[in-house]
C-alpha angles and dihedrals in degrees: 000000000000119000088218093051113031089189096054092111091062093059117107133193095283121103109264090237089059092050089050094049092048097052102080096054092041090054090050090051091048095048088052090051091049089053131212095279094062103029093093095038121100112224091225139354110291094018127108124253115234089259091053091050088057090047088054090050091051091050091047092049088056090050095044091050092051091048093050091049091046090053091052095045104043131045110249097337125189112233126215120244118216136206107248093195092058091049090046089061087080096053104082111107096016108127115241089229091060094048090048092051089052091047095047094050092046093045091051089050091047092047089055090054094045091048091055096041101048136113094013096053096041095109099040105131127237130171124226108197092222101036105032132229116351137160139247086256091052089058091050091050091047088054091055096046090046089053091051091049095055093038086058088054093050090047090056092047091047089052097047113104123251117265 
């Protein structure tokens, strides 16, 4: 696992742009497999429900989009980390469909930016205070690995038997 991309181990042989483009419909498929009865139910105390996972993905897409834009707009910026658990405190009660709609729109917007920026911007530097100096491409790769991590969680929840 890369220190710069903690989700590197989730990446597969597909181009990261393909992973990013495939995520919104895959989330929708998995939410349908989870079903309306389980979508708001956490699998265990302290764990996120499927809906909360999608809320987290929507929040992260907003953050990733800002980080990408900041990397393009400023020479060697330092990006701000965030506490996902504090952000998650706002998730209970948000419908998965609403979170997915937000995620899908933001992902489409970010994919347009990525498509225009790469490959020229791939090596633009950015510093993460906890991870060190990375590049625009590292952020894109982190997005893809992060997607695959949470899609794996949704797959497990979709496959779990009804109570």
